[in-house]
C-alpha positions as CSV (number, residue, x, y, z in Angstrom):
1,M,-2.4,-13.7,-280.0
2,N,-6.1,-14.4,-280.2
3,N,-6.1,-15.6,-276.6
4,M,-4.8,-12.3,-275.2
5,N,-7.0,-9.7,-273.6
6,Q,-6.5,-6.0,-274.4
7,S,-4.0,-5.3,-271.6
8,Q,-1.9,-8.4,-272.4
9,L,-1.8,-7.6,-276.1
10,L,-0.7,-4.0,-275.4
11,R,2.1,-5.3,-273.1
12,Y,3.1,-7.8,-275.8
13,I,3.3,-4.9,-278.4
14,D,5.5,-2.9,-276.0
15,A,7.8,-5.9,-275.4
16,V,8.2,-6.7,-279.1
17,S,8.7,-3.0,-279.8
18,L,11.5,-2.8,-277.2
19,A,13.2,-5.9,-278.8
20,L,13.0,-4.1,-282.2
21,D,14.5,-1.0,-280.7
22,D,17.4,-3.0,-279.2
23,V,18.2,-4.9,-282.3
24,T,18.0,-1.7,-284.4
25,L,20.7,-0.2,-282.2
26,F,22.8,-3.3,-282.7
27,L,22.3,-3.3,-286.5
28,D,23.4,0.4,-286.6
29,T,26.9,-0.9,-285.7
30,H,26.7,-4.4,-287.2
31,P,24.8,-3.9,-290.5
32,H,25.9,-7.1,-292.0
33,N,25.0,-9.4,-289.1
34,K,22.7,-12.0,-290.7
35,E,21.4,-13.4,-287.4
36,A,20.5,-9.9,-286.2
37,M,18.7,-9.2,-289.4
38,E,16.7,-12.5,-289.1
39,Y,15.8,-11.5,-285.5
40,Y,14.7,-8.0,-286.7
41,N,12.6,-9.4,-289.5
42,S,11.0,-12.0,-287.1
43,Y,10.1,-9.4,-284.5
44,K,9.0,-6.9,-287.0
45,E,6.5,-9.4,-288.4
46,K,5.3,-10.2,-284.8
47,R,4.8,-6.5,-284.0
48,M,2.9,-5.9,-287.3
49,Q,0.6,-8.8,-286.6
50,A,0.0,-7.8,-283.0
51,V,-0.8,-4.2,-284.0
52,K,-3.1,-5.5,-286.7
53,D,-4.9,-7.7,-284.1
54,Y,-5.1,-4.9,-281.6
55,T,-6.5,-2.5,-284.2
56,K,-9.1,-5.1,-285.3
57,Y,-10.4,-5.8,-281.8
58,Y,-9.7,-2.6,-279.7
59,G,-9.2,0.2,-282.2
60,P,-6.2,2.0,-283.6
61,L,-3.0,2.5,-281.5
62,N,-2.1,5.6,-283.4
63,R,-3.3,7.7,-286.3
64,Y,-1.5,5.5,-288.8
65,N,-3.6,2.5,-287.9
66,V,-7.0,4.2,-288.5
67,N,-9.2,2.5,-291.0
68,C,-11.1,5.4,-292.4
69,S,-13.0,3.7,-295.2
70,N,-16.4,4.7,-293.6
71,E,-15.6,7.3,-291.0
72,W,-12.8,8.8,-289.0
73,Q,-12.2,6.6,-285.9
74,W,-9.1,8.0,-284.3
75,N,-10.9,10.2,-281.8
76,Q,-13.3,7.5,-280.6
77,G,-11.9,6.3,-277.3
78,P,-11.0,5.1,-274.9
79,W,-7.4,5.3,-276.1
80,P,-4.9,2.7,-274.8
81,W,-3.3,5.2,-272.4
82,Q,-6.5,6.3,-270.8
83,G,-6.4,3.6,-268.1
84,E,-9.1,1.2,-269.3
85,V,-6.5,-1.3,-270.5
């Protein structure tokens, strides 16, 4: 993911999030499907890494990704939805 720009990384996070939403719906009705659980865990890890990378290079995507060890950073824009991505 290091070779993605901000816009590409945000689109990747959206795509992986959609895949997670889809497999979650499947798992709601097939909770013992091993292949679906492996898919879920794989995409969950991909999303976590992508969000971590995005936060590191471009800032937090939401208030849960704020690193406030030194100062509150959530309100320092631009935010991803403000069109600069």
